[in-house]
N, C-alpha and C positions, 0 to 999 in steps of 0.2 A: 685882190692884192692877195701873191701867192705866197706860200711858206717858203723858207730858203733851204736849199739843198744841204745835204751832207757836207759836202765841199765849201757853199760860202760859209756856211755856220762854223768851219774851222777855220778857214780863210779869216773871219774877225775875229775868233781867239788870237790868233797869231799878230793879225794888225794890233788889239788891244794888251798883248803880252800875256794872254794867259794859256793855263795850258791844262789839258782833260786827262785825264787817266782812269781806268777801269779797276775799281777796287768793290772786290767780293759780287760783282754783276751789277754795281751801282754805279753811275756816273759822276766824278769829281773834278770840278773846275777849279782852279786858284789863279791867282792873277795880283797884279801890284794892289787892287782893292778888291777889297770882297765883293760879292753880287748881293747888291740889295735887293730883298725881298723873293720873289719866285724866280723859275729860270725863265727867259724870256721866251714869248708863246713858240718861235720857231723849234728852239732847242727841246721845250715838252714834246712837242709834233714828233721830232725824229729823235727823240732820246732811244729807242730800241734801235734806229739803224747805225746812230752816233757809236751805242757801244759796240756793236755788231761790227763797223767797218775797224774801228781803235782795235779792237780784241784780235779780227783776222788779218788785217793787213798793215795796222802799225805798231806791232808790240804790244800793242793794251794804253799807248800813250799818245799824245801829242804835245810838239812836234813829235814824227815819229821818229821809234828807236832804230839806232843806226844797223841792226841786223834785220830789219823789215821791210817786206816788198814798197810800200811805199817810200820809204826813204831813199830805196835804190831807186826810183820812179824819178823821185825829185830831182836826186843825185844828178842822171842823165840828163834830166830835163835841161838843168842849171849848168850841164857842161856844154850842150847844145847850143843854147842861148849865147854862150860867151865868142864862138865861134861866128868873126861876120861873113856877112852873105855878100859883102864887096870887099874889093881893093880898095886902100886907100891911096890916093895920089900919091906919087913918090916922088 
């Protein structure tokens, strides 16, 4: 079994209604329920990658800050998904 990628971890956080934040170089995760026990192995293994990605592309937070590169990419992706690839029957 392979560890999850950084993006897969962030998607899981979103699905669970968790947020992530980099505070003083440390990863902080909050959500509707506190995480019990140690962080899951996939997050521990990718902690440095998560911190780097959040810091460099997301304004230090997940979901991404409105002025971040990741936010702009997600916004453009949502716009393109709204366009119908076909015309409905008249």
